[in-house]
C-alpha positions as CSV (number, residue, x, y, z in Angstrom):
1,M,0.0,0.0,0.0
2,T,1.3,3.5,-0.9
3,E,2.3,5.7,2.0
4,Y,0.2,8.8,2.2
5,T,0.7,12.0,4.1
6,Y,-2.8,12.5,5.5
7,L,-4.1,8.9,5.6
8,L,-3.1,5.8,7.6
9,S,-4.3,2.4,6.5
10,E,-4.4,-1.2,7.7
11,C,-6.1,-4.0,5.9
12,E,-7.2,-7.2,7.5
13,N,-9.9,-9.8,7.1
14,N,-11.6,-8.2,4.1
15,I,-11.6,-4.7,5.8
16,C,-9.3,-1.8,5.2
17,W,-9.3,0.6,8.1
18,V,-8.4,4.1,6.8
19,T,-7.7,6.9,9.3
20,I,-7.9,10.6,8.4
21,N,-4.6,11.9,9.8
22,R,-4.7,15.6,10.3
23,P,-4.7,15.9,14.1
24,G,-3.6,19.5,14.2
25,D,-6.3,20.6,11.8
26,R,-9.4,18.8,13.2
27,N,-8.9,16.1,10.6
28,S,-10.5,18.6,8.2
29,I,-10.7,18.1,4.5
30,H,-8.4,20.1,2.2
31,S,-7.5,19.7,-1.4
32,A,-4.4,17.5,-0.8
33,L,-6.5,15.1,1.4
34,M,-9.1,14.9,-1.3
35,T,-6.5,13.9,-3.8
36,E,-5.1,11.2,-1.5
37,L,-8.5,9.8,-0.8
38,E,-9.2,9.4,-4.5
39,C,-5.9,7.7,-5.0
40,M,-6.4,5.4,-2.1
41,L,-9.8,4.4,-3.3
42,D,-8.3,3.5,-6.7
43,E,-5.6,1.4,-5.0
44,I,-7.8,-0.4,-2.5
45,E,-10.4,-1.3,-5.1
46,K,-7.8,-3.3,-7.0
47,T,-7.3,-5.6,-4.0
48,D,-9.5,-8.3,-2.4
49,V,-10.8,-5.9,0.3
50,R,-14.6,-5.8,0.6
51,A,-15.1,-2.8,2.8
52,I,-13.3,0.4,3.8
53,V,-13.9,1.8,7.3
54,F,-13.0,5.5,7.7
55,K,-12.1,6.9,11.1
56,G,-10.5,10.1,12.4
57,I,-7.3,10.1,14.3
58,G,-7.5,11.1,18.0
59,D,-10.5,11.3,20.4
60,D,-11.8,14.8,19.5
61,Y,-12.7,14.7,15.8
62,F,-14.0,12.3,13.2
63,I,-13.7,15.0,10.5
64,G,-14.1,18.6,11.6
65,G,-15.5,19.9,8.4
66,A,-13.7,21.2,5.3
67,D,-10.5,23.1,5.8
68,G,-11.4,26.6,7.1
69,L,-8.0,28.1,6.3
70,E,-8.2,27.0,2.6
71,M,-11.8,28.2,2.3
72,M,-11.2,31.6,3.9
73,Q,-8.9,32.6,1.0
74,A,-11.6,31.9,-1.6
75,G,-13.7,34.3,-3.5
76,P,-16.9,33.2,-5.2
77,E,-15.1,31.6,-8.1
78,Q,-12.6,29.7,-5.9
79,A,-15.4,28.7,-3.6
80,L,-17.3,27.2,-6.6
81,S,-14.3,25.3,-7.6
82,F,-13.7,24.0,-4.0
83,S,-17.4,22.9,-3.7
84,K,-17.2,21.0,-7.1
85,K,-14.0,19.3,-6.0
86,I,-15.3,18.0,-2.7
87,Q,-18.6,17.0,-4.4
88,N,-16.6,15.1,-7.0
89,L,-14.8,13.2,-4.2
90,F,-18.0,12.3,-2.5
91,N,-19.5,11.2,-5.8
92,R,-16.5,9.0,-6.4
93,M,-16.9,7.5,-2.9
94,E,-20.5,6.8,-3.5
95,K,-19.8,5.0,-6.7
96,S,-17.3,2.7,-5.2
97,P,-18.1,-1.0,-5.6
98,L,-16.9,-1.6,-2.1
99,I,-18.8,-1.1,1.1
100,L,-17.9,2.2,2.7
101,V,-18.4,2.7,6.5
102,A,-17.9,5.9,8.5
103,G,-16.8,5.0,12.0
104,I,-17.7,8.2,13.7
105,H,-16.3,9.4,17.1
106,G,-16.0,12.9,18.3
107,L,-17.1,15.9,16.4
108,C,-18.4,15.1,12.9
109,F,-19.8,18.3,11.3
110,G,-20.0,20.1,8.0
111,G,-17.8,18.4,5.4
112,G,-17.2,15.6,7.9
113,Y,-20.9,14.6,8.0
114,E,-21.1,15.2,4.3
115,F,-18.2,12.7,3.9
116,S,-20.1,10.2,6.0
117,L,-23.3,10.7,3.9
118,A,-21.2,9.5,0.9
119,C,-20.6,6.2,2.8
120,D,-23.0,3.3,2.8
121,F,-23.2,3.0,6.5
122,R,-22.6,5.3,9.5
123,I,-21.8,3.9,12.9
124,A,-21.2,6.4,15.7
125,T,-20.2,6.4,19.3
126,D,-22.4,7.8,22.0
127,K,-19.8,10.6,22.5
128,S,-20.1,11.8,18.9
129,R,-21.7,15.1,17.9
130,I,-23.1,15.3,14.4
131,G,-24.6,18.0,12.2
132,L,-24.3,20.6,9.4
133,P,-23.6,23.9,11.2
134,E,-22.4,25.9,8.2
135,V,-25.0,28.7,8.5
136,K,-23.5,29.6,11.9
137,V,-20.4,30.8,10.2
138,G,-22.2,32.4,7.3
139,I,-22.0,29.7,4.6
140,I,-24.0,26.7,3.7
141,P,-23.1,23.0,3.1
142,G,-21.1,22.8,-0.1
143,G,-20.3,19.1,-0.2
144,A,-23.7,17.9,-1.3
145,G,-25.1,18.1,2.2
146,T,-28.3,19.9,1.1
147,Q,-28.8,17.1,-1.5
148,R,-27.9,13.9,0.3
149,L,-29.3,14.7,3.7
150,T,-32.8,15.3,2.2
151,R,-32.6,11.8,0.7
152,V,-31.6,10.3,4.1
153,V,-34.0,12.0,6.5
154,G,-36.5,13.9,4.3
155,M,-37.0,17.6,3.5
156,G,-38.5,18.6,6.8
157,L,-35.8,17.3,9.1
158,A,-33.0,18.3,6.7
159,T,-34.4,21.8,6.6
160,E,-34.5,22.0,10.4
161,M,-31.0,20.7,10.7
162,I,-29.4,22.9,8.1
163,L,-31.2,26.2,9.0
164,S,-30.6,25.7,12.7
165,G,-27.0,24.4,12.4
166,Q,-27.6,22.3,15.5
167,L,-25.3,19.4,16.4
168,Y,-26.8,16.2,17.8
169,K,-25.3,13.6,20.1
170,G,-24.9,10.0,18.9
171,D,-28.0,8.5,20.4
172,V,-30.2,11.4,19.2
173,A,-28.5,11.1,15.8
174,Q,-29.6,7.5,15.6
175,Q,-33.1,8.3,16.5
176,M,-33.2,10.9,13.7
177,G,-31.8,8.4,11.2
178,L,-28.5,10.3,10.8
179,V,-26.5,7.2,11.6
180,H,-27.3,3.5,11.5
181,R,-25.9,2.3,14.8
182,V,-24.6,3.9,18.1
183,T,-22.1,2.2,20.3
184,T,-19.5,3.0,23.0
185,V,-16.1,4.4,22.2
186,E,-14.4,1.3,23.3
187,N,-16.6,-0.9,21.2
188,L,-16.6,1.1,17.9
189,D,-14.3,-1.2,15.9
190,Q,-16.0,-4.4,17.1
191,A,-19.4,-2.9,16.4
192,V,-18.3,-2.2,12.8
193,I,-17.0,-5.7,12.4
194,D,-20.3,-7.2,13.8
195,F,-22.3,-4.9,11.6
196,L,-20.5,-6.1,8.5
197,K,-20.7,-9.8,9.2
198,P,-24.1,-10.4,7.7
199,V,-23.2,-8.2,4.8
200,F,-20.1,-10.2,4.0
201,K,-22.2,-13.4,3.8
202,N,-23.3,-12.1,0.4
203,P,-21.3,-12.3,-2.8
204,Q,-19.4,-9.0,-3.5
205,Y,-20.6,-8.6,-7.0
206,A,-24.2,-8.7,-5.8
207,L,-23.5,-6.0,-3.2
208,S,-22.0,-3.8,-5.8
209,Q,-24.9,-4.2,-8.2
210,A,-27.4,-3.6,-5.4
211,K,-25.6,-0.4,-4.6
212,K,-25.9,0.8,-8.2
213,A,-29.6,0.1,-8.2
214,L,-30.1,1.8,-4.9
215,R,-28.2,4.9,-6.0
216,A,-30.3,5.1,-9.2
217,S,-33.4,5.3,-7.0
218,Q,-32.0,8.5,-5.4
219,Y,-30.9,10.3,-8.5
220,F,-33.2,9.2,-11.4
221,G,-36.9,9.1,-12.1
222,L,-38.8,5.9,-11.8
223,E,-38.3,4.8,-15.4
224,E,-34.6,5.4,-15.4
225,G,-34.3,3.8,-12.0
226,L,-36.2,0.7,-13.2
227,N,-33.9,0.4,-16.2
228,A,-30.8,0.8,-13.9
229,E,-32.2,-2.0,-11.7
230,A,-32.9,-4.3,-14.6
231,E,-29.4,-3.8,-15.9
232,A,-27.8,-4.4,-12.5
233,F,-30.1,-7.5,-12.1
234,S,-28.9,-8.8,-15.5
235,E,-25.2,-8.3,-14.6
236,C,-25.6,-10.7,-11.7
237,F,-26.3,-13.5,-14.2
238,S,-22.8,-13.1,-15.6
239,H,-21.7,-14.9,-12.4
240,S,-22.5,-18.5,-11.6
241,F,-23.3,-18.1,-7.9
242,F,-27.1,-18.1,-8.3
243,R,-27.2,-21.0,-10.8
244,D,-24.7,-23.0,-8.7
245,L,-26.9,-22.4,-5.6
246,M,-30.1,-23.5,-7.5
247,V,-28.3,-26.6,-8.8
248,Q,-27.2,-27.5,-5.3
249,Q,-30.7,-27.1,-3.9
250,L,-32.1,-29.3,-6.7
251,N,-29.6,-31.9,-6.0
252,D,-30.4,-31.8,-2.3
253,G,-34.1,-32.0,-3.0
254,M,-34.8,-28.6,-1.5
255,L,-36.5,-27.4,-4.6
256,E,-39.4,-29.1,-6.4
257,T,-39.9,-29.0,-10.1
258,T,-42.2,-30.7,-12.6
259,E,-39.4,-30.6,-15.2
260,D,-36.7,-33.2,-15.7
261,V,-34.0,-32.1,-13.3
262,T,-31.4,-33.8,-15.5
263,E,-32.3,-31.7,-18.4
264,I,-32.3,-28.5,-16.3
265,L,-28.8,-29.3,-15.1
266,K,-27.6,-29.7,-18.6
267,K,-28.5,-26.2,-19.6
C-alpha cells in the first residue's frame, strides 16, 4: 500500500481501516487530502478488500468539516471550484463497488458529516456530535449536504438541521436516522465488524450491483431507475453463484420441479 501524508491504513480480514490523519487541523478536508482519498480508493479497489472503514485520528474529531484556512482565502469563483472538487470526491466514494463505512467518534460536522453521507453506513459512538452547522459561520453546506441529507431523512428534518445548524449527540442522531448504529467508544471497531458480518455473507458482485440500483433510486426518475435496476439485475447473471446455488438445492431435494432435473442441469 502506498504511504500517504494524511491517511493511515491497515487492511485485515476483508476490511481496510483508513484513518484521516490531520490531528492539528481537526482532521479537516483540504485539497491535498481529497487527492489522497481518491488515489487510495483506486488502490484499494484493486485488492480483495470488501469494505473500507473510515475513522479520524484522535479522540476529538472524526472529521471537523472542510479546511477553514483554505476556504477563507476563496472568493466566489474559488469557492465554486472547491465545492465542485469536494462534491466530486464524495460522488467518487458513493460509486465505489466496495462497502464504505464511516466509523464516527468525536465531532463530525459540515464536510465531515457530508463525507459520512457518501458512505453506505454510518456507525457512531455515544460521544459523537453530528450535524451541518455551516450557516452559523455564514456559509451553507457545499459538499452535497443539502442534497444527500434530504434523501436520508427527508426535506422537513433536513431543513430544520441545516437552517438551525444544530449538532446532535450520537443517540439522538440514531433516533433521527442520521446514523445506522450507536455504540460505545471502546466498542466502535467491534461494532463495525459485527455490523459487516451479515453483509459479508453475500457475494461481493451482488452487493456492488445492489448499490448501483439503490443509488439510481436516489438520482433518477422511476423509469430510469427501473432500467438501472434491470441492468444491474442482469449483470448478476454473468456470475455462476445463483445458478450453482439452485443446482445444489435441486440436487439436495430442497426445490421441487415438474421438469426433468437432469435436463435442467444440462442447460
